[in-house]
Biopython code that builds the backbone (N, CA, C, O; Angstrom):
import numpy as np
from Bio.PDB.StructureBuilder import StructureBuilder

atoms = [
    (1, "MET", "N", (67.776, 22.766, 30.478)),
    (1, "MET", "CA", (66.591, 22.038, 30.871)),
    (1, "MET", "C", (65.341, 22.898, 30.729)),
    (1, "MET", "O", (64.284, 22.378, 30.372)),
    (2, "SER", "N", (65.430, 24.175, 30.994)),
    (2, "SER", "CA", (64.263, 25.032, 30.892)),
    (2, "SER", "C", (63.802, 25.167, 29.435)),
    (2, "SER", "O", (62.616, 25.385, 29.188)),
    (3, "SER", "N", (64.714, 25.043, 28.473)),
    (3, "SER", "CA", (64.313, 25.108, 27.072)),
    (3, "SER", "C", (63.454, 23.891, 26.712)),
    (3, "SER", "O", (62.542, 23.999, 25.893)),
    (4, "ASP", "N", (63.741, 22.739, 27.318)),
    (4, "ASP", "CA", (62.908, 21.546, 27.086)),
    (4, "ASP", "C", (61.490, 21.770, 27.599)),
    (4, "ASP", "O", (60.519, 21.359, 26.964)),
    (5, "ILE", "N", (61.380, 22.417, 28.736)),
    (5, "ILE", "CA", (60.056, 22.687, 29.319)),
    (5, "ILE", "C", (59.299, 23.686, 28.440)),
    (5, "ILE", "O", (58.101, 23.530, 28.206)),
    (6, "ILE", "N", (59.993, 24.692, 27.965)),
    (6, "ILE", "CA", (59.347, 25.693, 27.103)),
    (6, "ILE", "C", (58.854, 25.034, 25.810)),
    (6, "ILE", "O", (57.738, 25.298, 25.361)),
    (7, "VAL", "N", (59.683, 24.183, 25.221)),
    (7, "VAL", "CA", (59.291, 23.475, 23.995)),
    (7, "VAL", "C", (58.084, 22.587, 24.269)),
    (7, "VAL", "O", (57.162, 22.525, 23.456)),
    (8, "ALA", "N", (58.085, 21.902, 25.408)),
    (8, "ALA", "CA", (56.968, 21.026, 25.754)),
    (8, "ALA", "C", (55.683, 21.831, 25.950)),
    (8, "ALA", "O", (54.616, 21.405, 25.509)),
    (9, "VAL", "N", (55.773, 22.977, 26.598)),
    (9, "VAL", "CA", (54.590, 23.815, 26.828)),
    (9, "VAL", "C", (54.069, 24.360, 25.500)),
    (9, "VAL", "O", (52.863, 24.346, 25.252)),
    (10, "ILE", "N", (54.971, 24.837, 24.652)),
    (10, "ILE", "CA", (54.553, 25.352, 23.342)),
    (10, "ILE", "C", (53.897, 24.239, 22.522)),
    (10, "ILE", "O", (52.859, 24.451, 21.895)),
    (11, "SER", "N", (54.504, 23.064, 22.531)),
    (11, "SER", "CA", (53.926, 21.923, 21.806)),
    (11, "SER", "C", (52.548, 21.573, 22.353)),
    (11, "SER", "O", (51.624, 21.293, 21.589)),
    (12, "GLY", "N", (52.414, 21.588, 23.664)),
    (12, "GLY", "CA", (51.124, 21.296, 24.288)),
    (12, "GLY", "C", (50.061, 22.311, 23.908)),
    (12, "GLY", "O", (48.919, 21.939, 23.636)),
    (13, "VAL", "N", (50.424, 23.599, 23.886)),
    (13, "VAL", "CA", (49.473, 24.654, 23.526)),
    (13, "VAL", "C", (49.060, 24.513, 22.060)),
    (13, "VAL", "O", (47.881, 24.660, 21.735)),
    (14, "ILE", "N", (49.998, 24.236, 21.191)),
    (14, "ILE", "CA", (49.680, 24.066, 19.765)),
    (14, "ILE", "C", (48.782, 22.845, 19.563)),
    (14, "ILE", "O", (47.829, 22.892, 18.786)),
    (15, "THR", "N", (49.090, 21.757, 20.262)),
    (15, "THR", "CA", (48.261, 20.552, 20.165)),
    (15, "THR", "C", (46.851, 20.821, 20.668)),
    (15, "THR", "O", (45.875, 20.402, 20.047)),
    (16, "LEU", "N", (46.746, 21.520, 21.792)),
    (16, "LEU", "CA", (45.427, 21.855, 22.339)),
    (16, "LEU", "C", (44.644, 22.720, 21.363)),
    (16, "LEU", "O", (43.449, 22.505, 21.164)),
    (17, "ALA", "N", (45.308, 23.693, 20.754)),
    (17, "ALA", "CA", (44.629, 24.550, 19.777)),
    (17, "ALA", "C", (44.149, 23.722, 18.590)),
    (17, "ALA", "O", (43.037, 23.930, 18.103)),
    (18, "GLY", "N", (44.963, 22.797, 18.123)),
    (18, "GLY", "CA", (44.573, 21.930, 17.006)),
    (18, "GLY", "C", (43.376, 21.069, 17.342)),
    (18, "GLY", "O", (42.471, 20.902, 16.524)),
    (19, "VAL", "N", (43.372, 20.522, 18.546)),
    (19, "VAL", "CA", (42.252, 19.679, 18.979)),
    (19, "VAL", "C", (40.976, 20.509, 19.082)),
    (19, "VAL", "O", (39.911, 20.062, 18.656)),
    (20, "LEU", "N", (41.075, 21.704, 19.641)),
    (20, "LEU", "CA", (39.895, 22.559, 19.771)),
    (20, "LEU", "C", (39.335, 22.949, 18.403)),
    (20, "LEU", "O", (38.120, 22.958, 18.207)),
    (21, "ILE", "N", (40.211, 23.269, 17.467)),
    (21, "ILE", "CA", (39.765, 23.619, 16.115)),
    (21, "ILE", "C", (39.119, 22.414, 15.445)),
    (21, "ILE", "O", (38.070, 22.549, 14.816)),
    (22, "ALA", "N", (39.722, 21.253, 15.569)),
    (22, "ALA", "CA", (39.167, 20.040, 14.963)),
    (22, "ALA", "C", (37.812, 19.702, 15.567)),
    (22, "ALA", "O", (36.892, 19.323, 14.843)),
    (23, "ASN", "N", (37.676, 19.832, 16.869)),
    (23, "ASN", "CA", (36.395, 19.552, 17.522)),
    (23, "ASN", "C", (35.324, 20.535, 17.074)),
    (23, "ASN", "O", (34.175, 20.153, 16.849)),
    (24, "HIS", "N", (35.705, 21.802, 16.944)),
    (24, "HIS", "CA", (34.749, 22.818, 16.504)),
    (24, "HIS", "C", (34.257, 22.503, 15.087)),
    (24, "HIS", "O", (33.065, 22.607, 14.800)),
    (25, "THR", "N", (35.181, 22.120, 14.212)),
    (25, "THR", "CA", (34.830, 21.777, 12.834)),
    (25, "THR", "C", (33.926, 20.549, 12.801)),
    (25, "THR", "O", (32.931, 20.521, 12.077)),
    (26, "ALA", "N", (34.276, 19.545, 13.579)),
    (26, "ALA", "CA", (33.462, 18.325, 13.617)),
    (26, "ALA", "C", (32.064, 18.628, 14.153)),
    (26, "ALA", "O", (31.079, 18.075, 13.664)),
    (27, "GLN", "N", (31.975, 19.487, 15.139)),
    (27, "GLN", "CA", (30.671, 19.858, 15.697)),
    (27, "GLN", "C", (29.842, 20.608, 14.667)),
    (27, "GLN", "O", (28.630, 20.406, 14.585)),
    (28, "ALA", "N", (30.476, 21.471, 13.881)),
    (28, "ALA", "CA", (29.754, 22.211, 12.841)),
    (28, "ALA", "C", (29.208, 21.254, 11.786)),
    (28, "ALA", "O", (28.080, 21.422, 11.323)),
    (29, "VAL", "N", (29.992, 20.260, 11.405)),
    (29, "VAL", "CA", (29.534, 19.267, 10.425)),
    (29, "VAL", "C", (28.375, 18.464, 11.002)),
    (29, "VAL", "O", (27.389, 18.213, 10.310)),
    (30, "THR", "N", (28.485, 18.064, 12.253)),
    (30, "THR", "CA", (27.418, 17.300, 12.899)),
    (30, "THR", "C", (26.137, 18.122, 12.983)),
    (30, "THR", "O", (25.049, 17.604, 12.734)),
    (31, "ASP", "N", (26.260, 19.383, 13.327)),
    (31, "ASP", "CA", (25.080, 20.260, 13.403)),
    (31, "ASP", "C", (24.411, 20.388, 12.038)),
    (31, "ASP", "O", (23.186, 20.336, 11.935)),
    (32, "THR", "N", (25.220, 20.555, 10.989)),
    (32, "THR", "CA", (24.674, 20.668, 9.638)),
    (32, "THR", "C", (23.938, 19.393, 9.245)),
    (32, "THR", "O", (22.841, 19.453, 8.689)),
    (33, "LYS", "N", (24.535, 18.252, 9.529)),
    (33, "LYS", "CA", (23.890, 16.972, 9.201)),
    (33, "LYS", "C", (22.599, 16.801, 9.990)),
    (33, "LYS", "O", (21.615, 16.283, 9.463)),
    (34, "LEU", "N", (22.594, 17.225, 11.229)),
    (34, "LEU", "CA", (21.397, 17.108, 12.057)),
    (34, "LEU", "C", (20.273, 17.980, 11.522)),
    (34, "LEU", "O", (19.116, 17.559, 11.501)),
    (35, "VAL", "N", (20.602, 19.184, 11.092)),
    (35, "VAL", "CA", (19.587, 20.078, 10.515)),
    (35, "VAL", "C", (19.011, 19.450, 9.246)),
    (35, "VAL", "O", (17.797, 19.468, 9.042)),
    (36, "GLU", "N", (19.863, 18.904, 8.406)),
    (36, "GLU", "CA", (19.404, 18.275, 7.160)),
    (36, "GLU", "C", (18.533, 17.052, 7.450)),
    (36, "GLU", "O", (17.501, 16.858, 6.807)),
    (37, "LEU", "N", (18.938, 16.244, 8.400)),
    (37, "LEU", "CA", (18.151, 15.064, 8.769)),
    (37, "LEU", "C", (16.794, 15.470, 9.330)),
    (37, "LEU", "O", (15.783, 14.838, 9.026)),
    (38, "THR", "N", (16.766, 16.501, 10.131)),
    (38, "THR", "CA", (15.500, 17.000, 10.683)),
    (38, "THR", "C", (14.580, 17.463, 9.565)),
    (38, "THR", "O", (13.380, 17.189, 9.598)),
    (39, "ARG", "N", (15.127, 18.162, 8.575)),
    (39, "ARG", "CA", (14.336, 18.614, 7.436)),
    (39, "ARG", "C", (13.752, 17.424, 6.671)),
    (39, "ARG", "O", (12.581, 17.438, 6.289)),
    (40, "GLU", "N", (14.573, 16.399, 6.451)),
    (40, "GLU", "CA", (14.101, 15.215, 5.726)),
    (40, "GLU", "C", (13.015, 14.477, 6.501)),
    (40, "GLU", "O", (12.055, 13.987, 5.906)),
    (41, "VAL", "N", (13.156, 14.395, 7.802)),
    (41, "VAL", "CA", (12.142, 13.726, 8.622)),
    (41, "VAL", "C", (10.828, 14.500, 8.561)),
    (41, "VAL", "O", (9.758, 13.899, 8.470)),
    (42, "ARG", "N", (10.901, 15.812, 8.609)),
    (42, "ARG", "CA", (9.677, 16.620, 8.516)),
    (42, "ARG", "C", (8.995, 16.423, 7.171)),
    (42, "ARG", "O", (7.770, 16.316, 7.104)),
    (43, "GLU", "N", (9.782, 16.375, 6.098)),
    (43, "GLU", "CA", (9.203, 16.122, 4.780)),
    (43, "GLU", "C", (8.520, 14.761, 4.752)),
    (43, "GLU", "O", (7.413, 14.623, 4.232)),
    (44, "HIS", "N", (9.181, 13.767, 5.309)),
    (44, "HIS", "CA", (8.608, 12.419, 5.338)),
    (44, "HIS", "C", (7.321, 12.394, 6.149)),
    (44, "HIS", "O", (6.344, 11.765, 5.743)),
    (45, "ASN", "N", (7.312, 13.068, 7.282)),
    (45, "ASN", "CA", (6.116, 13.100, 8.118)),
    (45, "ASN", "C", (4.955, 13.769, 7.387)),
    (45, "ASN", "O", (3.817, 13.305, 7.473)),
    (46, "ASN", "N", (5.235, 14.851, 6.672)),
    (46, "ASN", "CA", (4.184, 15.508, 5.901)),
    (46, "ASN", "C", (3.648, 14.584, 4.816)),
    (46, "ASN", "O", (2.443, 14.539, 4.564)),
    (47, "PHE", "N", (4.549, 13.853, 4.180)),
    (47, "PHE", "CA", (4.133, 12.903, 3.154)),
    (47, "PHE", "C", (3.286, 11.797, 3.772)),
    (47, "PHE", "O", (2.263, 11.408, 3.209)),
    (48, "ALA", "N", (3.708, 11.295, 4.921)),
    (48, "ALA", "CA", (2.972, 10.230, 5.587)),
    (48, "ALA", "C", (1.574, 10.687, 5.999)),
    (48, "ALA", "O", (0.653, 9.872, 6.044)),
    (49, "LYS", "N", (1.400, 11.959, 6.297)),
    (49, "LYS", "CA", (0.082, 12.488, 6.643)),
    (49, "LYS", "C", (-0.816, 12.579, 5.413)),
    (49, "LYS", "O", (-2.032, 12.415, 5.510)),
    (50, "ARG", "N", (-0.208, 12.843, 4.253)),
    (50, "ARG", "CA", (-1.007, 13.030, 3.038)),
    (50, "ARG", "C", (-1.418, 11.719, 2.391)),
    (50, "ARG", "O", (-2.431, 11.681, 1.693)),
    (51, "VAL", "N", (-0.674, 10.649, 2.596)),
    (51, "VAL", "CA", (-0.967, 9.377, 1.933)),
    (51, "VAL", "C", (-2.369, 8.868, 2.264)),
    (51, "VAL", "O", (-3.087, 8.492, 1.337)),
    (52, "PRO", "N", (-2.803, 8.832, 3.518)),
    (52, "PRO", "CA", (-4.172, 8.363, 3.779)),
    (52, "PRO", "C", (-5.229, 9.222, 3.086)),
    (52, "PRO", "O", (-6.256, 8.700, 2.652)),
    (53, "ILE", "N", (-4.997, 10.510, 2.979)),
    (53, "ILE", "CA", (-5.932, 11.399, 2.284)),
    (53, "ILE", "C", (-5.997, 11.010, 0.812)),
    (53, "ILE", "O", (-7.082, 10.922, 0.237)),
    (54, "LEU", "N", (-4.842, 10.779, 0.205)),
    (54, "LEU", "CA", (-4.807, 10.370, -1.193)),
    (54, "LEU", "C", (-5.491, 9.023, -1.394)),
    (54, "LEU", "O", (-6.182, 8.818, -2.393)),
    (55, "GLU", "N", (-5.302, 8.107, -0.452)),
    (55, "GLU", "CA", (-5.959, 6.804, -0.553)),
    (55, "GLU", "C", (-7.477, 6.949, -0.523)),
    (55, "GLU", "O", (-8.181, 6.291, -1.289)),
    (56, "GLU", "N", (-7.979, 7.803, 0.354)),
    (56, "GLU", "CA", (-9.425, 8.033, 0.418)),
    (56, "GLU", "C", (-9.935, 8.658, -0.876)),
    (56, "GLU", "O", (-10.997, 8.287, -1.375)),
    (57, "GLN", "N", (-9.177, 9.603, -1.413)),
    (57, "GLN", "CA", (-9.580, 10.230, -2.668)),
    (57, "GLN", "C", (-9.591, 9.217, -3.804)),
    (57, "GLN", "O", (-10.472, 9.259, -4.663)),
    (58, "MET", "N", (-8.617, 8.306, -3.817)),
    (58, "MET", "CA", (-8.580, 7.268, -4.856)),
    (58, "MET", "C", (-9.776, 6.330, -4.729)),
    (58, "MET", "O", (-10.338, 5.907, -5.740)),
    (59, "LYS", "N", (-10.170, 6.004, -3.508)),
    (59, "LYS", "CA", (-11.348, 5.163, -3.319)),
    (59, "LYS", "C", (-12.579, 5.852, -3.886)),
    (59, "LYS", "O", (-13.396, 5.218, -4.553)),
    (60, "ALA", "N", (-12.714, 7.145, -3.625)),
    (60, "ALA", "CA", (-13.865, 7.898, -4.133)),
    (60, "ALA", "C", (-13.842, 7.941, -5.656)),
    (60, "ALA", "O", (-14.886, 7.777, -6.289)),
    (61, "VAL", "N", (-12.686, 8.155, -6.250)),
    (61, "VAL", "CA", (-12.568, 8.187, -7.706)),
    (61, "VAL", "C", (-12.924, 6.824, -8.289)),
    (61, "VAL", "O", (-13.653, 6.739, -9.277)),
    (62, "ASN", "N", (-12.414, 5.769, -7.682)),
    (62, "ASN", "CA", (-12.717, 4.426, -8.176)),
    (62, "ASN", "C", (-14.206, 4.122, -8.070)),
    (62, "ASN", "O", (-14.775, 3.508, -8.973)),
    (63, "ARG", "N", (-14.845, 4.542, -6.982)),
    (63, "ARG", "CA", (-16.298, 4.336, -6.855)),
    (63, "ARG", "C", (-17.039, 5.087, -7.946)),
    (63, "ARG", "O", (-17.976, 4.561, -8.546)),
    (64, "ARG", "N", (-16.616, 6.318, -8.201)),
    (64, "ARG", "CA", (-17.276, 7.128, -9.231)),
    (64, "ARG", "C", (-17.102, 6.492, -10.602)),
    (64, "ARG", "O", (-18.048, 6.463, -11.389)),
    (65, "ILE", "N", (-15.926, 5.989, -10.899)),
    (65, "ILE", "CA", (-15.684, 5.311, -12.183)),
    (65, "ILE", "C", (-16.567, 4.077, -12.293)),
    (65, "ILE", "O", (-17.154, 3.827, -13.346)),
    (66, "SER", "N", (-16.665, 3.306, -11.219)),
    (66, "SER", "CA", (-17.520, 2.111, -11.230)),
    (66, "SER", "C", (-18.971, 2.487, -11.490)),
    (66, "SER", "O", (-19.655, 1.808, -12.255)),
    (67, "GLU", "N", (-19.450, 3.559, -10.865)),
    (67, "GLU", "CA", (-20.822, 4.017, -11.080)),
    (67, "GLU", "C", (-21.039, 4.403, -12.537)),
    (67, "GLU", "O", (-22.056, 4.058, -13.139)),
    (68, "LEU", "N", (-20.069, 5.125, -13.098)),
    (68, "LEU", "CA", (-20.189, 5.540, -14.496)),
    (68, "LEU", "C", (-20.159, 4.345, -15.438)),
    (68, "LEU", "O", (-20.868, 4.322, -16.444)),
    (69, "GLU", "N", (-19.341, 3.355, -15.110)),
    (69, "GLU", "CA", (-19.290, 2.143, -15.943)),
    (69, "GLU", "C", (-20.620, 1.391, -15.877)),
    (69, "GLU", "O", (-21.092, 0.875, -16.890)),
    (70, "ARG", "N", (-21.225, 1.328, -14.688)),
    (70, "ARG", "CA", (-22.521, 0.653, -14.548)),
    (70, "ARG", "C", (-23.602, 1.363, -15.333)),
    (70, "ARG", "O", (-24.487, 0.725, -15.903)),
    (71, "LYS", "N", (-23.532, 2.680, -15.364)),
    (71, "LYS", "CA", (-24.549, 3.458, -16.078)),
    (71, "LYS", "C", (-24.299, 3.451, -17.577)),
    (71, "LYS", "O", (-25.141, 3.918, -18.344)),
    (72, "GLY", "N", (-23.175, 2.940, -17.999)),
    (72, "GLY", "CA", (-22.873, 2.877, -19.428)),
    (72, "GLY", "C", (-22.229, 4.121, -19.973)),
    (72, "GLY", "O", (-22.065, 4.246, -21.186)),
    (73, "ALA", "N", (-21.860, 5.043, -19.117)),
    (73, "ALA", "CA", (-21.218, 6.270, -19.578)),
    (73, "ALA", "C", (-19.787, 6.019, -20.022)),
    (73, "ALA", "O", (-19.244, 6.761, -20.840)),
    (74, "ILE", "N", (-19.187, 4.982, -19.486)),
    (74, "ILE", "CA", (-17.805, 4.624, -19.841)),
    (74, "ILE", "C", (-17.810, 3.180, -20.333)),
    (74, "ILE", "O", (-18.396, 2.307, -19.693)),
    (75, "LYS", "N", (-17.178, 2.935, -21.436)),
    (75, "LYS", "CA", (-17.125, 1.563, -21.971)),
    (75, "LYS", "C", (-15.774, 0.964, -21.748)),
    (75, "LYS", "O", (-15.537, -0.183, -22.129)),
]
sb = StructureBuilder()
sb.init_structure("model")
sb.init_model(0)
sb.init_chain("A")
sb.init_seg("    ")
for serial, (resi, resn, name, xyz) in enumerate(atoms, 1):
    if name == "N":
        sb.init_residue(resn, " ", resi, " ")
    sb.init_atom(name, np.array(xyz, "f"), 0.0, 1.0, " ", f" {name:<3s}", serial, name[0])
structure = sb.get_structure()
C-alpha cells in the first residue's frame, strides 16, 4: 500500500511541475504579446497626433496652389 502512496505523490509532483512550467511559458507568451501590442498602440497614437498637422499643411498647400492659379502662374 505504501508503494501506491509513493507513486501517487511522485505523479502529483511531476504533474505540478508540468503545470508550473506550462503556466510560466504561457505567461511569457502573454507578456511578449502585451509588449508588442503596447508598441503598436504607441505607434498608432503618434500617427494620430500627426494627421491633424498634415491636414493643416495640406490646407495651406491647397490655398497656395489656388493663389498661384488665380495669378496665372499655374495653368
